[in-house]
N, C-alpha and C positions, 0 to 999 in steps of 0.2 A: 113768401109775397111771391106769387108766380109769375106776377107782371114784373118785378125788379129783376128776375132770373131771366127771364124771355128777354128783356132789354139787355141783361148783362151779356147774354150770348149773342146778341144781334150787334155788340157793338164790335166783333168781331170783323174783318174783312171778308166780303163775299168773294172766298177764291173760285167758288163754282162757276159764277157768272152766269147765273140763273135769273138776277135780277136787272129789269130793264134802266137802261141809265135816265137819269132825269136830267130834264132842261131846266137847268135855273136861269131865271131873270134876269140875273147879274152877271156880266163880264169876269171871268176869274173868280167866282164863289168858290170852285172847286180847288183854286189854287193859292190865293192869296188870303189875305186878312184884308176885308172888305170895310171901307169906311162907314161912320153910324150913319153919315148924311146920306150915302147911297142906299142902305138898310131902309132907311127910314121913307125914304123915295119909292122904292120897290114894296115897302109894307102890305098892299093892297095883294100886289100877287105872289109874296112868300105866306100864305096859307098855312095855318097849324097844323095840317095833314102834311103837307111837303115838306115843312120844317122839322116834324117828327120823324119823318124819311131821312132828312139829313142829319139829326141827332144819331141816327142807328149806321149812319156811313161809316165805313174802316177807313176812309181819307182824314186827316186832322183836320184840314182846314175846312173841309165840309162841316164837321161837327162843330167847331169853333164858331164860324158864322151862322151857323141852323142855333143853335143855343143864343147866341149875341142878338139874333132876328126874333128868336122867341121873347124876349125880353121885351122888344119894342111894344107886344101884343099886351102886356100886362103880366099879372101872376100867372103860371103856369097852372093850366087847367088839372082835372083828377085824372085825365087820360094821358097828360103828358108829367106830371110830379113825379111818378115812379121811374122816369129814363133820366130825368135831369138829378135826382139823388143817386141813380146809379153812376151819373157820369162825373160825380165828386170823387170816384176812388177812379177815375182816367188816369191813364199811364201818363198824359202829357198835363203841363201845369196849368198851359194858356185854354184847356177845355175844364180845367177846375175851378179855375178862375171865373170863367165866364158862365160855368153852371152856378157857383155860386153866388153871382151877383143877379141871374135870373130868379133865384128864388125868394126875391125883396118879397115882402107881403104874402107868400105863398101861405095854402092853409091847408091841411090843419097844422096849427104853428108846435103841438105836441109830437108832430111826425116830424116835422122839416127842421127844428132846433136840436135837438138828438141827434139829427144825421149830422148837421152841422159840427157839431162838437167831437163827434168821431173823426169827422173830416181834417178838423184843427189838430188833433193827435198825430193822424197820419202824415200832415203837412203843416209844420208848425209857421211857413211862411205865409199862409192863407189867412191867417190871424186878422190883417187889417181890413180883408174883402169881409170874413164873417162877422168882424165886430159891426160893422156899417150896415149889414143886412140884420143883425140884432137889435140895433137902435131901432130900427122902423117897426118893430114888432111893439115896443112900448111894454104897456104892464102885463100884455098876451108873452110876453118874452121871459118874461120873472115867473109865470106860472109853468112857464114849460121847461125850464132850466133846473128848477128845484127838484123834481124828481130824479134828474143826472145826479145830484148830491150821492144817490144810492147806490150809482154805478159801483160795479165788481171794480178793484184794481186802485190804488191809490192814484194813481198819472189820471185814469177816466173822470174819477168824482171830484177831484181838484180842477179839472179842466174847466168847468162852468165858473169857477168863482170870479175871474178877471172879469168875466161878461156879465155878472151880476155886479160887481161893484161899479161898472161902468153907466148903469140902469138907475142908481142913486137911491133915492129915498124909498121908492115901492122895494125895490129889493131888498135894503135893510129892514124893513118891517118883517117882509116874508122871512126870513133869516133869523130874527127875534122871536117869530112866532114855532121855526122849527127847533128851538132850541129844548122844547117839550116833547120833542117827535118822538114816539117807542121805538123808532130805528137808531141804534147806537150811532152807526157810520153820518148818518143824517145829524145827529146830535153835535157830531165833532167837527163836521165838513161846515156847520152852519156856525159854530164858533170859531171857527179859521176864518169863513169870512166878516164876522163882525170884526174881526181883530185885523184883518185889510182894511175896513170902514174907519179905523183908528177909536179911539178912548172913548169918543163922543156917544159911539155905538153899545161900546162894552158898559159904557155907565147909565144908560136907559134902560138896560136889561141887566143890573147889576144884580137884582136878587136872585136872577134865574142862575147867572153866572154862580154865585156865590154858593146856591144848591147843588150846582153841576160839580164843584168842587168834592163833592160826596158822593158822585155817580159810580153807578157798579162796574162801569166800564174803564177799564186803565186808563185808554187814551182819552176818553172825555176827560176824564180827573186832571189827568196831566196838560190838557190845553186848557182847561177851566183855569187852573190856578196860575199857570205863564200869564192869562188874561188876567186875572187880578193883580199879577206882579206889575203888569206893565202898567198898569193908571194907579198904581200903588202911591204915585207922588201928588196923583190929584187932591186938592183941597176939599172936594164934596166927600163926605161920608157916603156907604161905610167902608170904604178901601181905607185899610191900615196903611201905616208908614211905615217905609222901608227901616229893616233892622240895620242898626250899626255893623257893618261888616268886620269879622274877627280878625282878618288881616287887613293890613295898611296896603292899598291900592289894588287889594285881589281883583277889582271890577276893569283893571288898567292893563295886568300883565300874568302869565302864569306864575305863582307861588313857587318860594326855593322849596324841596323837599324838606331840608331841616326846620325851617319856619314853619310850613303846613305843619308836619308832625306835630311839632309843640303845641301850635293852635287847636290842633283836632284832640290834642290829648284832654284840654281845659273844656271841650264842647260836650254837649251830649250829641249823640247822634243824629236825635232828630232834628234839631239845629241845624247840621248839615245837610240832611234831608232834606229841609223847608228850603235851602239855597240852591239844591237841585232845580227847584221850581222857579228860579229867579229870570225875569227878562233877560238878564245881561248874560251875555256869551261866556266871557272868563269866567263870571261869576258862577256860573253852572260848571265850567270844567273843573275849577279849583273846589268845589264842594266834591265833587266827586272823585278827584285827586285825595282830598282828605277823608272822604270815608271809606277810599283803599287802604290808607296809612293806618286808619283804627281797627283794621282788623277785618274779619270775616264779616258780611254783609247778613241781616237779617233776610227773612222770606219775603217782607214788602219793600224792602230796598232793593234785592236781588231783581224782584219783577219792575221796578222804578227803571234801575239801570239799564235793564232789557228793553224798556222803550226807549230809553236815551241812547241807545246804540244806534237810532235812526234819526238824532238830530239834525239841524239844519247846521252846526256848527262841527267841524271837523275835530276840535281839541274837546269839544263834550265827548265825542262818540269817542274817542281813542281813550279817554279817563274814563270812562262808563264800561268800554271792555276791560280794561284793566283791573277795574274795582270787583268783577264778575270772576278775578281768579279764585276767589275764596266766596262761596255761598252756600246754603244749605242745600242737602242732599234733596230735600223733598221740592225744591224747585229746580233742581237741574235740567231735566227733560223741557222745563219751559224756558229758559233761558238757552239751552243748546240752541235753537232754530235760530233769535236773533244775532247770535252769534256766528253760527254758520253764514247768513246773509251778512254777516258783517266782513267776513273773510273775503268777499267778494265787493267790498267798498272801493271805490275809484282812488280813493287816496291812499296810498302805502301804509303809512304808520297806524291807519285805522284797523286795516286789513292784519298787519302784523301784529297788534297787540289783539284782535279778536282768537286768532291762531294761538298766541298766548297763552289765552285765558281757556281755551279747549282746552289745551295740552297740560295745563295746570290740574285738570281734574285727576290725574293719575290713569290708574287701571280702571276708572267708570269712563275715561272719554271712550273708549275704543265700543263701550257697549251704547253711549250715547247716539254715539255716530251711528253704528249699525240700526237701531231702531229708526234712525232718520234716513234710512235707505227706501221706506215704504213712504216716506211723507209725499201728500199730494202734489206739493210743488215741485218740479222739475229741477228750479234750481236749486234747493235746497239738499236733493237727491245730488245732484253732481257736487255741491260744494263738501257733502258727507262723503261721496268718491274721493273727492281730491285729498281731503283730511286723513282717510284713511290709508291712501299709497303715501304721505308723508310718514307714517308710522311703522312703514315696511312691516319688515318680518313680525312685528310686535302685534300686528293687527291681524295679522295670517291666520292662528285658529279661530278666532271670533269670526272671522268672514266666512272662512271654510265651514263652521258650524251654521253660518246664515243661509247657506246653500240648499241646506234640507227646509229652508222656512215655507209655510203653506202658502204664503202671499207673493205671488208672480214676481212685482217689483223687486221684491228683495233678492229675491233668488238670481235675476236678471243683472241689478245692481250688485250683486254682493261676486257674480262673473267678472262685471267689468272691473271691480276693484282688484279682485285676485289675480286677472291677467297684468294688471299694470302693477302689481306689489312683486310678482315674478319670484325666482329663487325657491328655496328650499319649500316653502309655502305652497307654490302652486304645482311643485312635484309631486307631495305627497297627497294631492287631492286628484290625482288623474283619474284614478276610478268613480268618483263622483262625476267629475266632469262628461264621462264617457256615458253615465247614467242620465244627466243631465239632457244630452242629446235625443233623448226620447220624450221629453217633457212634453205635454199638453198644450203648451202655451208657444207660439213661432217664436216669438223674441228669446224666449230663455234657450230653446233649440240652438238657435242662432249664435246667439252669445256663447254658448258653450262649446261650439265648432270654431268660433273665433278665439276662445280663449284656449283651448287645446294646441293650437297655431302657434301661441304663444310659448309652448314647452320649449325647453332647450333640446338642440341638434342630438345631444344623446339619446334623450328620452324618447324622443321622433323617432331615430332610427332604432331602438330598442322594440319599439312596438310600430317598426312600420308597416307591416301587415294589417295587423287590427284597424288602426287609426286612420291609413289609407282606404282600406274597405269602407269604414264608417264613413268618409267624406264623400265617397263614392256613392255610395247608396243613398246618403242624403242628397247629392246631386242628382242622382236619375230619377227617383222616387217620392221627396218630399212634395209636399202640395204649395207650400208658401216659397215662394221666388228668393226672401229674402235669406231662406235657408239653404237652399240649392245653392244659392251663391257662395254661402260661407261654406258650404262643403266642396264646393270646388274648389276654394282657396288653399283649404286645408290639405286635400287632395294632391294639386301642384305642389306646395311647398315641400311634403314630403317625398314626390317623386323627383326633386330636383337637390334633393340632400344628396351629398357625395360622402 
C-alpha cells in the first residue's frame, strides 16, 4: 500500500528543516495534551488538511492532538485512513490509543478490523479501546472478524475470538456456519469460539459437532471430541453420559503409579484413549499416564499424543510427552516436531519430559534431529540444534555428514551444531569446514568461518598460515559483509594466538 508506506516514512521527524512551521490555532498544541473542550471549540480552524500534516509531524504532542482532533470530525476519510492505520504501530502508546479511538465507525470495516486485531497482538494493553471500537461496528464487525480466523499463526487467528464473543448472537451464528467451512483452520477456530460461548452454543450445533469428531484434520477432531465431552452431562440428547472413571478420584488428582498400572492393564487402550479427550484436565493427564504404562502407543495414539503436547494444562502436556517415549517408527518423524516444540515449553517439567522422549528413541534420535535442521520453522531448527549439542560426540558423525547436504539450511545449521559440539568431532571435520568457506550461499560461508574459529588453539596453530590467509581473503574479497566480518574475526583470533 504505497500511501501507507509514504505515511510511515513521514512519521519520522523532519531533520532537514525544509518543512515550514505550522501555525496551530490552539496555544500549546505542539507541547501539551490539549483538552477536548478546546479542540471542540477550535474544530472549524482545525481542518482535515491541517490535521493530516499534524499526524505526520515528528513531535509526539502534535501527533496525539491531531488524531484526537480528527476524531471530532467523524470517521476518517479515505485520504486519512491509511495514515491513522499506520499510527496504530506508532512508538507511543498515547498515539496508538488516540488512533484506535479515531477509527470508530471508519470504513471499509474489512480493512480496519484486521488492522485492529494486529494492533492488539502487538499491544495487549490496547484491548479495551479496540473492544469499544469493535462494538460500534455491530454485525459488520462479525463479517470482518470471521476471515481473521484463517490467519497464519495460532496467536493471530485466536486473537479474533474474544471480540466475536462480545458481539453475541450474530457472532455465534457466524461461527456455527463456519463449522462446515472447507478450511480446517477455520473449522477448528469456529469450534474453539463456540466452546467459549458455552454448552448452549454447542448443543445448537450438535449434529455438526458430532460429524466433526470424524473430521480428516486431527486438530478439528480433537476439539470436536473435547466439545462433546464438555456437554456430556447435559440432559438433552444426543450427547452421551460420562463413563465411570476406572480409578477413584481420577478427576481430582494425579493417580499413583501402581494404581494406574493396575487399572490400565484391566482396560483396553481404546478406553483410555477416549479419556484423553475428556474435558477435565486431570482425567486427560491420568489417561496419558495410563497409556504410557501400557506400553508402546499405536500410530493413532501417537499422533493424538503429539497434539496433546500443546494442551492448555501442564500435567497433560508432560504426560503426553512421556507417553511418546515409545511409539511406532512410522510416525516418529511426525511426532518429533511437536516434541521439539515442547522442549521450549515455559514449564520446566514439560521441557524435561520432551527431551526424555526424544532421547528414548536411541540411535534414531540423531537422524530425526538432523532431518529437522531443514524444517521451515526457525524455532524447530534451533530446538534441533540444541538437542544435537546435548548429545555431544554421539551426534558428531551424523552432523558432519549433514555438512554435505544439498539443502543450504541443513549445511548452515549443521555448522552451528558442530561448532557448539566441538571436541574431536569438530577437529575431524576441519577439511570440510575449509571447503564450505567457498559455498555459494553467504550464510554458509560465514558460518563455516565462525566454526573454524572454534577449533582448538593447537589445531589453529598447526594450520596458522592456511587459515589466516583464508580469513584475510574472505575479509578482503568477499561481497557479503557478514562473510567479511567472520573472516576478519578468524584472522584476528589466529594472529593473537601465542
